[in-house]
C-alpha positions, 0 to 999 in steps of 0.5 A: 501514460505508457510504461515498460515493466520488467519482472522476474520470471517467477514475477510474470508467472505469479502476475500471470497466474493472478491475472488468469484467476481473476479473469482480467488481463496481465496489465489489469492485475499490474494497474490494481497493484499499483492502486491497492499499494498507493492506497495502502501507503496512503492509508499509512500516512493517514494513520501516522499523521493522526497518531502524531496529532493525538500524541502532541495533543495529549502529551501531558497526559501521556507523560503522565502516564510513564509514555 
């Protein structure tokens, strides 16, 4: 799927430098950044969900400890 990505001059320069340092195209650098962003958000969501389950499961003990 095609997409136009509008960057500021600073963002463009940073992406260009990163891509050059990695030996990849700017497009590949941007795609990697998007994948990393998605993965980080999915991980954060899983951790939050797990924390909620622990809090719910151990609510009594946490209350006794003065949560």
